[in-house]
Every structure is written in C-alpha cells, then in structure tokens.
C-alpha positions in Angstrom: 0.0 0.0 -0.2 0.8 3.6 -0.5 0.3 6.4 2.1 0.3 9.7 0.9 -0.5 13.0 2.5 -1.3 16.6 1.6 -0.8 19.3 4.3 -1.3 22.4 2.1 -3.2 24.8 3.9 -7.1 24.3 3.0 -6.2 20.8 1.2 -5.4 18.7 4.1 -5.8 15.0 3.1 -4.2 11.7 3.9 -4.9 8.4 2.0 -3.8 4.6 1.8 -4.0 3.2 -1.7 -3.5 -0.4 -3.0 -0.1 -1.0 -4.6 1.3 -4.1 -6.1 4.7 -3.3 -5.6 7.3 -1.1 -3.4 6.8 2.8 -3.5 10.1 3.0 -5.2 8.6 1.3 -8.0 9.0 -1.9 -10.3 12.8 -1.6 -11.0 13.5 -1.4 -7.2 11.1 -4.3 -6.6 12.9 -6.4 -9.5 16.2 -5.6 -8.1 15.2 -7.1 -4.9 13.5 -10.0 -6.4 9.9 -8.8 -5.0 8.4 -7.9 -8.3 4.8 -9.0 -8.3 3.0 -9.2 -11.8 -0.7 -10.0 -12.0 -1.8 -11.5 -15.3 -5.0 -10.1 -17.0 -8.0 -11.3 -14.8 -5.9 -12.2 -11.7 -6.3 -10.5 -8.6 -5.1 -10.6 -5.0 -7.2 -9.4 -1.9 -5.8 -8.3 1.5 -7.6 -7.4 4.7 -6.1 -4.4 6.7 -7.9 -3.7 10.0 -7.3 -0.1 11.0 -7.9 1.4 14.5 -6.5 4.2 16.3 -5.7 5.2 19.8 -4.3 8.3 21.8 -3.0 6.2 24.6 1.0 6.4 24.6 1.4 2.8 26.0 -1.0 1.3 23.4 0.9 3.1 20.6 4.3 2.1 21.8 2.9 -1.6 22.2 1.6 -1.6 18.4 4.9 -0.1 17.1 6.6 -2.9 18.9 4.5 -5.5 17.4 4.9 -4.1 13.7 8.5 -3.8 14.3 8.8 -7.3 15.2 7.2 -8.8 12.0 8.3 -6.0 9.7 11.5 -4.2 10.6 11.8 -0.7 8.7 14.7 -0.6 6.5 15.7 3.1 6.6 17.7 2.7 3.3 14.6 1.8 1.3 12.9 5.3 1.3 14.3 8.5 0.1 15.5 11.1 2.5 13.2 13.6 3.8 13.9 17.0 2.6 11.1 19.2 3.6 11.3 20.8 -0.1 7.8 20.5 -1.3 8.3 22.0 -4.6 11.3 19.8 -5.8 
C-alpha cells in the first residue's frame, strides 16, 4: 500500500492506496526479487484492519508488534528534505 499526505493549507488530506509493488517502483522491486506481476484477470485480496488510539502505551505496544514482524529498512526510502516544490 502507498500512504500519501497533502498538508497544504485548505487541502489537508491523507490516503492509503493499494499497490502491487514497493513505493520506489518496479525496477526497485525487481532488483530485490520482490516484483509481483498480475496477469489479466488475476487478482489478490488483502484485509487491513485499521484502528486508532491516543494512549501512549498502546501506541508503543503497537509499534513494537509491527517492528517485530516488519522491521523498517531506512535505506529503502528517500531522504526527507522538507522541500515541497522539488
């Protein structure tokens, strides 16, 4: 899935969209031997339960559960620049 955000004044939005491959695209997924190719008529379905909390202990526990099954590889993502017009 891709998660995107728009925090421009008056246009605040956040979305989660389905994706077949990594946010860095097909060449990156192919290089890592993770490329998924669906043939015409093929489909995949995933269920993603979503919930929220404002309790710091619950948030920390959720982060720990996620990190245990899917560690973040910081090198897989572009560096944050805070330059919105590039």
